[in-house]
N, C-alpha and C positions, 0 to 999 in steps of 0.2 A: 297449533296451526302454523305459527311463524317458524318454530323450530323445524317443522317438516319442509316449509318453503325454503329455508336457508340450506337445509340438507340437499334438496333437489337442485338448487342453484350451484352448490359446491360440487355435486356429482357431475354437473354439466360443464364445470370449469368456469362458471360465472362468478366474478368477484364483485362484491358490493362494499361500499364504503360511504361514510358521511363526511362531507367537506363543507364547512360553513353552513351547516344545517340542511344541506341538500344531499339527496341520495345519488350516489355515482355508481353506475353499473358498467362493468367491463366484461364483455363476453367474447369468446372466440367467434370468428366469422361463421354465420349461418346457424348458430345455436339458438338465438332468440327467435321464437316463432310468435304469432299473434296471441295465442293463448297464454304463453309465458309472460309476454309484455303486459297483457291485461291483468294477470295475477300479480305482477310486481307493482303496477300502478294502483291496483285496488288495495294493496297492503302497504303502500308506501309509508304512511305515517307509523304503522306498527313496526315496519322494518327499521326505520330511523330510531324509534324509541328503543327497540330491542338492542340495536348495535351500540347506542350511546349508553344505555343502562347496564349492559353486560360488560362494559369496559373494553370492548373489542376495539373501539376507536381510540387510538393512542395519539392522535394528532394534537399538538400543542400541549402535551403533558410532560415534556422533557424540560428539565432545568437547563438553563444555558450554562456552559462551562465558563467559569470566570478566569480571565488571564491572571497569572501571577504578576506581582510587582517585579520590576527589573532587579535582579540580584547578581552578585559576582559568581555565585554557585547555587546549585539546587540539590536537594536530597535525591537519592536514588530510589526508584521503585523496586519492589522485590525482584522483578524480572531483570532489571538492570544490575542489581546487586549480584544475582546468580551469574549473569554474564561476566561481570567483573571478576568474580572468584574463579570461574572456569578459565578466564584469560590468563590467570597467574600460573597455570600449568602449561607446559609445552604442548602446542597444538590443541589447547583446551577449547578455544573459541572457534575452531574451524567448522565444527558442526553447525554453527549458526550462520555461516557464510551463505549468502544467496547469490547464485551465479547465473549468468545467461551468456549464450554464445550466438552471435549473429554474423551473417555473411553479407558484406557490402560489395556490390558490383558497380563498376563505373568509376568516374573520376571523383574520388572522395576528397573533400576539402577538410583536411585534418585540422587546420587552424580554426575553422568554423565549428567543427565538432568539439574541439577542446574548449572553445568559448562557450558553447551550449552547456557542457558539463559544469564549467565554472559558474555560469549563471544559475544552474540548478542548485548547486551547493550554496551559493549566496542566498537563494530564495528560501531554502529549507534548513532551519536551525538544527534539526536532528542530524543532518549530514556534517555539521560542524561541531557536534557535541563530542566531548572527550571526558574520560573519567580518570580522576587522580585524587590524591589525598590533599586536603586543605591544611591550613596552619595547625589545626588541632589533631591531625592524623586521621580524620574521618574521610572516607571516600565519597566524593561528590561529583556531580556532573557540571562541567564548565562548557559554555558556548563560546567558541572562537568567533571573533569578528568576521563579517563577510569579507572575502578577498584575502584572508590570511592563511588559507589552508595549503598553499603551494601545490595545488593539484595539477597534474598534467598527464596526458595519455602517453603510455610508453609505446613506442613503435619499434617493431622487430621486422627487418627486411629478410624474408625467406625466399626471394625470387630465384636465387641461385642454389638453394639448398637441395640436397639429394633426399629422396623420400619425404617430400614436403608434408604429405598427409600425416605420416607417423610423427614427424618432428612437431608439427603444429598441435597434434593431439597431446603429445607429452608436455609441451609448453603450457597449453591451456590447463591440463591436469595439475601441473606444478603451481600455476597461478591460483587455481581454485583451492588448492590445499594450503595456501599461504595464509597465515593468520593476520589479523590486524592489530596494530599497536593502539589499544584503546586509550592510552594516556596521551598520545600525540596526534592521532588521526592523520589524514582524513579517513572516515569510515566508508569510503567508496574508492574503488580502483577500476581503471579501464586500461586495456591493452589492445593494440592493433598488430596483427600479424599479416604482413603484405606478401601474398603469394604470386601476384602478377602485377603488370602495370595498371590493370583495371580492377 
């Protein structure tokens, strides 16, 4: 009976969950009619028991990830090791580059944008992480201190350039195809191409 009710609810896009011992029902607008509400209320206890016992409820079943003690370096994960090996070949790590292109219109405050990027890098250790050999020759990850990455946005003024669109496309493509030096960082790069005063 409960299996059939859950199947009916699922077919109608109605999601049910148990939170702190209470049955929570999320339904698309207009789907719950009086009969369905009566059916859910009449089988509330059985629905809760079914969801909890069938292990569908995963709430509070995750172990908390423990932070590592502060160290000078950390072991590489298998993905990081693969990335490091590929980076040893010319253009080997370009396939892992994630790029984005955005158009800004108006009076852009470049100093503020540069400040925002530096704050982002300071806040996220992964953007300050580099990979290099330790004293024993093993490749490890090292986290550079906040504020030590010397990050700055490169600005290229193309206001007087002929065929701006073609030139900016070529410059962006060259930037996207440029690899990162995983041993010195930073692992983030940003460039601005100014096409007009605004």
